[in-house]
C-alpha positions in Angstrom: 117.7 71.2 129.9 114.9 73.8 129.6 115.3 76.7 127.2 114.5 80.3 127.9 110.7 80.4 128.1 110.5 83.6 125.9 111.8 81.5 122.9 108.6 79.5 123.1 106.7 82.6 122.3 108.4 82.9 118.9 106.4 81.0 116.3 108.0 79.6 113.2 107.6 81.7 110.0 105.4 79.3 108.0 106.2 80.9 104.7 109.8 79.6 104.9 108.7 76.0 105.1 106.3 76.7 102.2 109.3 78.2 100.3 111.3 75.1 100.8 108.5 72.9 99.4 108.1 75.3 96.4 111.9 75.2 95.8 111.9 71.4 96.0 109.1 71.2 93.4 111.0 73.6 91.2 114.1 71.4 91.5 112.0 68.5 90.4 111.0 70.2 87.2 107.7 71.9 88.1 107.0 75.5 86.8 106.4 77.2 90.2 105.2 80.8 90.3 106.7 82.4 93.4 104.3 84.9 95.1 105.1 83.9 98.7 108.3 85.8 99.7 108.6 89.6 100.0 111.5 90.0 97.6 110.9 91.4 94.1 112.7 89.9 91.1 114.8 93.0 90.6 118.6 92.8 91.1 120.3 95.3 93.4 120.7 98.5 91.3 124.0 98.5 89.4 125.3 101.7 91.0 125.0 100.1 94.4 126.7 96.9 93.3 129.5 98.9 91.7 130.0 100.9 95.0 130.1 97.7 97.0 132.7 96.2 94.6 134.8 99.4 94.8 134.6 99.3 98.6 135.9 95.8 98.7 138.7 96.6 96.3 139.7 99.6 98.4 139.9 97.4 101.5 136.8 98.8 103.3 136.3 95.7 105.3 137.1 96.8 108.9 134.6 97.8 111.6 132.8 101.1 111.4 131.5 102.9 114.5 128.7 101.1 116.2 126.1 103.6 115.0 127.3 103.4 111.4 129.5 105.0 108.8 129.3 108.8 109.4 128.9 109.5 105.7 126.0 107.1 105.4 124.3 108.6 108.5 124.6 112.0 106.8 123.2 110.7 103.5 120.2 109.2 105.3 119.6 112.5 107.1 119.8 114.2 103.7 117.2 111.8 102.4 114.8 112.9 105.1 115.4 116.6 104.3 115.1 116.2 100.6 112.0 113.9 100.4 110.1 114.6 103.6 111.2 118.1 104.6 112.4 116.8 108.0 115.5 118.3 109.6 117.2 115.2 111.1 120.5 115.3 112.9 122.7 112.5 111.6 123.6 111.8 115.2 120.0 110.5 115.7 120.5 107.8 113.1 121.9 104.3 113.9 122.8 102.1 111.0 121.9 98.4 111.7 122.1 94.9 110.3 118.8 95.1 108.5 115.5 96.5 109.8 115.5 93.5 112.1 118.6 94.9 113.9 116.8 98.2 114.3 113.7 96.5 115.7 115.8 94.5 118.1 117.5 97.6 119.5 114.2 99.4 119.8 112.4 96.6 121.6 115.2 96.1 124.1 115.3 99.8 124.9 111.6 100.5 125.1 109.8 97.6 126.8 110.4 94.9 129.4 108.6 92.3 131.5 105.0 93.3 132.2 104.9 96.1 129.6 102.2 96.0 126.9 102.6 96.9 123.3 99.8 97.9 120.8 100.0 96.9 117.2 97.6 96.1 114.4 96.4 92.6 113.7 97.4 91.5 111.0 101.1 92.6 111.2 104.5 91.4 110.3 105.1 88.5 112.8 108.7 89.4 113.8 107.3 92.7 115.2 105.3 90.7 117.7 108.1 88.2 118.3 110.8 90.7 119.1 108.5 92.4 121.6 107.9 89.0 123.2 111.6 88.3 123.4 112.0 91.6 125.3 109.4 90.2 127.8 106.5 92.4 126.7 102.9 91.4 126.0 101.5 92.3 122.6 97.9 93.5 122.3 97.2 92.7 118.7 94.3 95.0 117.8 92.1 93.7 115.0 91.9 96.0 112.0 89.8 95.7 108.9 88.2 97.8 106.2 86.5 100.1 108.8 89.9 101.3 110.0 91.5 101.0 106.5 93.6 98.1 107.9 95.6 100.4 110.2 95.9 101.1 113.9 94.4 104.6 114.1 94.2 107.0 117.0 90.8 105.8 118.0 91.9 102.2 118.3 95.1 103.3 120.2 93.0 105.3 122.7 90.5 102.4 123.1 93.1 99.8 123.8 95.7 101.7 125.8 95.8 100.8 129.5 98.0 101.5 132.5 100.6 98.9 131.4 100.8 100.0 127.8 104.2 101.5 127.0 104.4 101.4 123.2 102.3 101.7 120.1 103.8 100.3 116.9 102.6 101.3 113.5 103.6 100.0 110.0 103.0 102.2 107.0 102.8 100.9 104.4 102.0 97.7 106.2 103.0 94.1 105.7 100.8 92.2 104.8 98.0 94.5 103.7 99.9 97.3 102.0 97.8 100.1 103.5 99.0 103.4 104.8 98.3 106.2 107.3 98.1 109.7 105.9 99.8 112.7 107.6 96.7 113.6 109.6 96.2 110.0 110.9 99.8 109.6 111.8 99.9 112.9 113.7 96.7 111.9 115.5 98.3 108.6 116.7 101.5 110.5 117.7 99.4 112.9 119.8 97.4 110.2 121.4 100.5 108.3 122.4 102.3 111.4 123.7 99.3 112.4 125.8 99.5 109.0 127.5 103.2 109.2 128.2 104.1 106.4 125.9 106.5 105.7 123.0 105.7 105.5 119.3 107.6 103.1 117.0 106.9 103.3 113.3 108.0 100.6 110.8 108.6 102.4 107.5 110.5 99.8 105.6 108.2 99.9 102.6 108.1 103.7 102.7 109.3 104.5 99.1 106.9 101.9 97.6 103.7 104.0 97.4 101.2 104.1 94.6 98.2 106.2 95.6 99.5 108.4 98.4 102.8 110.3 98.6 105.5 108.7 100.8 105.4 110.0 104.3 107.7 109.7 107.4 106.9 110.1 111.0 110.2 112.0 111.1 108.3 115.0 109.6 105.5 114.6 112.2 107.3 114.4 115.5 110.9 114.2 116.7 109.8 111.8 119.5 109.0 108.8 117.3 111.4 105.8 116.8 111.5 105.1 113.1 112.7 101.9 111.5 113.7 101.7 107.8 115.6 99.4 105.6 117.7 99.3 102.4 116.0 96.0 101.5 112.6 96.9 99.9 112.6 100.2 98.0 116.4 100.2 97.6 116.5 96.5 96.5 119.3 95.4 98.9 117.7 92.5 100.7 120.8 90.3 101.0 123.1 93.1 102.0 121.4 93.2 105.4 121.3 96.9 106.1 118.7 99.1 107.8 118.5 102.0 110.2 116.8 103.3 113.3 116.0 107.0 113.7 115.6 107.8 117.4 114.9 110.8 119.7 118.1 112.4 120.8 117.9 111.2 124.4 117.8 107.6 123.2 120.9 107.6 121.1 123.4 106.9 123.8 121.7 103.8 125.3 120.9 102.5 121.8 124.6 102.9 120.8 125.6 100.9 123.9 123.1 98.2 122.9 124.5 98.1 119.3 128.0 97.8 120.6 127.1 94.7 122.5 124.5 93.1 120.3 126.1 93.3 116.8 129.1 95.7 117.2 128.4 97.3 113.7 126.5 96.8 110.5 128.4 95.2 107.6 131.0 97.6 106.3 131.0 96.9 102.6 127.2 97.1 102.6 127.3 100.6 104.2 129.7 101.9 101.6 127.5 100.4 98.8 124.4 102.0 100.3 125.9 105.5 99.8 125.2 105.0 96.0 121.5 104.3 96.8 121.0 108.1 97.3 122.5 109.2 93.9 120.2 110.5 91.2 121.3 107.7 88.9 120.1 105.1 91.4 117.0 107.1 92.2 115.9 106.9 88.6 116.3 103.2 88.6 114.3 102.8 91.8 111.5 105.0 90.6 111.1 103.0 87.4 110.8 99.9 89.5 108.2 101.5 91.8 106.2 102.3 88.7 106.5 98.8 87.5 105.4 97.4 90.8 102.3 99.7 90.5 101.5 98.2 87.1 101.8 94.7 88.6 99.5 95.6 91.5 96.9 96.9 89.0 97.2 93.8 86.8 96.8 91.5 89.7 93.9 93.4 91.1 92.1 93.2 87.7 92.6 89.5 87.5 91.4 88.9 91.0 88.4 91.2 90.5 87.2 88.8 87.8 87.3 86.0 90.4 85.6 88.2 92.9 88.6 88.0 95.2 90.0 91.5 94.9 90.2 93.4 98.3 87.6 96.1 98.8 90.4 98.6 99.7 93.4 98.2 97.3 96.8 98.5 98.9 98.4 101.9 98.6 102.0 100.7 99.1 104.4 97.8 99.6 103.9 94.8 97.2 101.3 92.6 98.8 97.6 91.9 98.6 95.7 90.6 101.6 92.9 88.4 100.4 89.9 86.9 102.2 89.5 83.3 101.1 86.7 82.4 103.5 84.3 81.6 100.7 86.6 78.7 99.7 88.5 77.8 102.9 88.8 78.4 106.6 92.3 76.8 106.7 94.7 79.1 104.9 97.6 76.8 105.4 95.9 73.8 103.8 94.7 76.2 101.0 98.2 77.3 100.3 99.6 73.8 100.3 96.9 72.5 98.0 97.4 75.5 95.6 101.1 74.7 95.5 100.7 71.0 95.0 97.9 71.2 92.4 98.8 74.4 90.4 102.4 75.2 91.4 101.5 78.7 92.7 103.2 79.6 96.0 101.4 82.2 98.2 101.5 82.7 102.0 99.0 81.6 104.6 97.5 84.4 106.7 98.3 82.6 109.9 101.8 84.0 109.6 100.5 87.5 110.1 97.2 87.5 112.0 96.5 86.4 115.5 92.8 86.5 114.6 91.4 85.7 111.2 94.6 84.5 109.6 93.1 81.1 108.9 90.8 82.6 106.2 93.2 85.1 104.7 96.3 84.7 102.4 99.0 87.1 101.3 100.0 87.4 97.7 103.3 89.2 96.8 103.3 90.8 93.3 107.0 90.4 93.1 107.2 88.9 89.6 106.3 90.1 86.1 102.8 90.8 84.8 102.8 87.8 82.5 103.6 85.5 85.4 101.0 87.2 87.6 98.3 86.6 84.9 99.4 83.0 84.6 99.1 82.7 88.4 95.5 84.1 88.3 94.6 81.6 85.5 95.9 78.7 87.7 94.1 80.1 90.7 90.9 80.2 88.7 91.3 76.5 87.8 92.1 75.7 91.4 89.0 77.5 92.8 86.7 76.0 90.2 87.4 72.6 91.7 86.2 73.9 95.1 
């Protein structure tokens, strides 16, 4: 029996098979340094854990409204007002099962068969795949140092055609960690609006910024669809909680979609997330952001000594996107060999890039500085043999 043809357009996430191999090596007694998965080694902040435990003890285990717990939607709106100066009506916020739930809702609402979507190449693969599941075609626009690894207004204008319905940005981006500033983001928003299209902005790494202040499209335009998550900055990966900020006219159809697709986000996680906006939790999260900045700088210094550091350092997230073409044109083979020979797990660029991924890799600086320095020493030995 044939499957839905759209499923064939969803490629496997290669990093997951690499993670399985790395975990098997670890179970066999090897000292594996994990730099492959986008999950820092920090536990969920204690105030959030305590709030989740209290919610369970109080019996908060029943469904919330499809758009989310009203108190949490208000807290998210307050977050936009406090940190970005954006007046956001809580009614425009839908709480979702992770950012993936938000992306699923947005893709189903905004595009269909025959529509085209612009996004940067490289990019997070699920962004492409969810658009493909909605029936759209993705125009993956190559970006590099010249465009600061972002889909800017000039590229949007150059690649927009009559079938284009949506431009999707990610700032800070996965896998490169690069950002758009306020002027660049406003220019993209204007370019898209002038063409009668929609703008979708992935901001799930928003709080993790090192060289530029955090920025939200919510403070630029009320017409953008904005995806965010409690996973990255807030340290709640396994709680599976995110949100979608939408224009007012889109809220009703998005709510209908949410009612049918997932009914509601996890209730205990929503109650726990209320604590993420307290001053106590914010202090913890800022300390972690500073520590991630130190890790970035330590890793950049080590890679510079190997002449592998990127020409443009990442401004946010917790990734480095490295060109390994001097050593290999097969990033998957490169990553497998590095894991087998030196027990360092990194991610092949083919997960993220339609073009050029075979000679790039992504390194996540999600472990401590001592382990990062050890990983660089192992990488140096590995490269010396090539």
